C-alpha positions in Angstrom: 47.1 -21.9 37.8 45.9 -18.5 36.5 46.0 -19.9 32.9 43.9 -22.9 34.0 41.3 -20.6 35.7 41.1 -18.4 32.6 40.6 -21.5 30.4 37.8 -22.8 32.6 36.2 -19.4 32.6 36.4 -19.2 28.8 34.8 -22.7 28.4 32.1 -21.8 30.9 31.3 -18.6 29.0 31.3 -20.5 25.7 28.9 -23.0 27.1 26.7 -20.3 28.5 26.6 -18.5 25.1 25.8 -21.8 23.3 23.0 -22.6 25.7 21.5 -19.2 25.2 21.7 -19.4 21.4 20.3 -22.9 21.3 17.6 -22.0 23.8 16.4 -19.1 21.7 16.2 -21.2 18.6 14.4 -24.1 20.4 12.0 -21.8 22.3 11.1 -20.0 19.1 10.4 -23.4 17.5 8.6 -24.8 20.5 7.6 -22.4 23.3 7.2 -25.4 25.6 10.7 -26.7 25.1 12.0 -28.1 28.4 15.4 -27.6 30.0 16.2 -31.2 29.2 15.4 -30.6 25.6 17.5 -27.5 25.5 20.4 -29.3 27.1 20.3 -32.1 24.6 20.1 -29.6 21.7 23.1 -27.7 23.1 25.1 -30.9 23.5 25.5 -30.5 27.2 24.2 -32.3 30.3 21.2 -30.8 32.1 23.4 -30.0 35.1 25.5 -27.6 32.9 22.3 -25.7 31.9 21.2 -25.4 35.5 24.7 -24.3 36.5 24.2 -21.2 34.4 20.5 -20.8 34.8 18.9 -22.0 38.0 15.4 -22.3 36.4 13.7 -22.1 33.0 12.3 -18.7 34.1 15.8 -17.4 34.7 16.9 -18.6 31.2 13.9 -17.0 29.5 14.5 -13.8 31.6 18.1 -13.7 30.3 16.9 -14.1 26.7 14.4 -11.3 27.2 17.2 -9.1 28.5 19.3 -9.8 25.4 16.3 -9.2 23.1 15.6 -5.8 24.8 19.3 -4.9 24.4 19.2 -5.7 20.7 15.9 -3.7 20.4 17.4 -0.7 22.1 20.5 -0.8 19.8 18.2 -0.9 16.8 16.2 2.0 18.1 19.3 4.0 18.9 20.6 3.3 15.4 17.6 5.2 14.1 18.1 7.9 16.8 16.6 11.4 16.8 18.4 13.4 14.2 16.3 16.6 14.3 14.5 15.9 11.1 10.8 15.3 10.5 9.4 13.7 13.7 6.9 11.6 11.6 9.6 10.2 9.4 11.8 9.5 12.4 9.0 7.7 14.2 8.3 5.6 11.1 12.0 4.7 10.7 12.2 3.9 14.4 9.2 1.5 14.3 10.4 -0.2 11.2 13.9 -0.7 12.6 12.6 -2.0 15.9 10.1 -4.3 14.1 12.8 -6.0 12.1 14.4 -7.1 15.3 11.1 -7.5 17.3 9.7 -9.9 14.6 12.5 -12.4 15.4 11.7 -12.3 19.1 7.9 -12.0 18.9 7.3 -15.6 20.0 9.8 -15.2 22.8 8.0 -12.1 24.0 4.7 -14.0 24.0 6.4 -16.7 26.0 8.1 -14.2 28.4 4.7 -12.8 29.3 4.0 -16.0 31.1 7.1 -15.8 33.2 8.6 -12.3 33.2 5.3 -10.4 33.3 4.5 -7.4 31.1 5.6 -5.1 33.9 9.0 -6.7 33.9 9.3 -6.3 30.1 8.1 -2.6 30.4 10.9 -1.9 32.9 13.5 -3.4 30.6 12.2 -1.1 27.8 12.5 2.1 29.8 15.5 3.5 27.8 13.7 2.9 24.5 10.5 4.5 25.9 12.3 7.6 27.1 13.8 8.1 23.6 10.3 7.7 22.1 8.8 10.2 24.6 11.4 12.8 23.5 10.5 12.2 19.8 6.8 12.3 20.4 7.1 15.5 22.5 9.0 17.2 19.7 6.4 16.1 17.2 3.6 17.5 19.5 5.5 20.8 20.0 6.1 21.2 16.3 2.5 20.3 15.4 3.5 17.2 13.4 1.6 15.1 15.9 -1.8 15.9 17.4 -3.0 13.9 20.4 -5.1 14.6 23.5 -2.5 12.4 25.3 0.7 13.8 26.8 3.9 12.3 25.2 4.6 9.8 28.1 1.1 8.3 27.8 1.3 8.3 24.0 4.6 6.4 24.3 2.7 3.6 26.2 0.2 3.5 23.4 3.0 3.3 20.9 4.6 0.4 22.8 1.4 -1.5 23.1 0.8 -1.2 19.4 4.0 -3.1 18.8 3.1 -5.8 21.3 -0.4 -6.1 20.1 0.7 -6.6 16.4 3.3 -9.1 17.5 0.5 -11.1 19.1 -1.7 -10.6 16.0 1.1 -12.2 13.9 1.5 -15.0 16.4 -2.2 -15.7 16.2 -2.2 -15.7 12.4 -4.2 -12.5 12.0 -1.5 -10.6 10.3 1.2 -11.6 7.9 4.8 -11.2 9.0 5.6 -9.4 5.7 3.0 -6.7 6.3 3.4 -6.4 10.1 6.3 -3.9 10.2 4.6 -1.4 7.9 1.3 -1.9 9.7 3.0 -1.2 13.0 4.6 2.0 11.7 1.3 3.3 10.0 -0.7 2.5 13.2 1.9 4.3 15.4 1.7 7.4 13.2 -2.1 7.5 13.1 -2.2 7.0 16.9 0.0 10.1 17.1 -2.5 12.0 15.0 -1.0 11.7 11.5 -3.7 11.3 8.9 -3.9 7.7 7.6 -3.3 8.5 4.0 -0.2 10.6 4.8 1.0 8.0 7.3 0.7 5.2 4.7 2.5 7.2 2.1 5.3 8.1 4.5 5.8 4.6 5.6 5.9 3.4 2.0 8.6 6.0 1.2 10.7 5.1 4.3 10.4 1.4 3.6 11.4 1.8 0.0 14.3 4.0 1.0 15.4 1.4 3.5 15.2 -1.4 0.9 17.2 0.8 -1.5 19.9 1.4 1.1 20.1 -2.3 2.0 20.4 -3.1 -1.7 23.2 -0.5 -2.2 25.1 -1.9 0.8 24.7 -5.5 -0.5 26.0 -4.4 -4.0 29.0 -2.6 -2.4 29.8 -5.7 -0.3 29.5 -7.9 -3.4 31.8 -5.6 -5.3 34.3 -5.6 -2.5 34.3 -9.4 -2.4 34.8 -9.6 -6.1 37.8 -7.2 -5.8 39.3 -9.2 -3.0 38.9 -12.4 -5.1 40.6 -10.8 -8.1 43.5 -9.8 -5.9 
């Protein structure tokens, strides 16, 4: 009996995961995708979708929770290391943007159902880390702003949201959006535009180089495994 219960639970969790994965893909493709459409795309009946998510709003809210968790993980991965605050801020924005870009249409959709206040509440851990970084930059004189760090963190947050909307509306290319977000965040914190642009270029190129090195190492490892 216990084995049967475990099996049913595993199938239910697998169905839930599949519904979420398919819903994300379908909503990014068509923000107006209905629950019926998502059920068909997931290969389940509508009752199964509603069994996990009582409404479309509940489904979107769960997707937003997952998106925020991924964003927080990306932000934490570029966590404060005691180095130059401007460089750390640039790295943080670029890391977050790589994830945020995937979810930008979802965030725009979520604003209709979750509300910006709900999204802000979910982003509290990320914002608290940003406040600490901004405060250190202000204390060290790297940043210069008439705003206290908590208020500046809100500006920083809204820059990312605003540029996501700009990309959604076709005003900014996806390719340039990440760098633009990082440069704008730095200038908002009082870093001169020329210095901010140079710093973001340096960090971006460093990140691309690291990614290339990791890819080369992976390819070499694969080739070694194949020869074995």
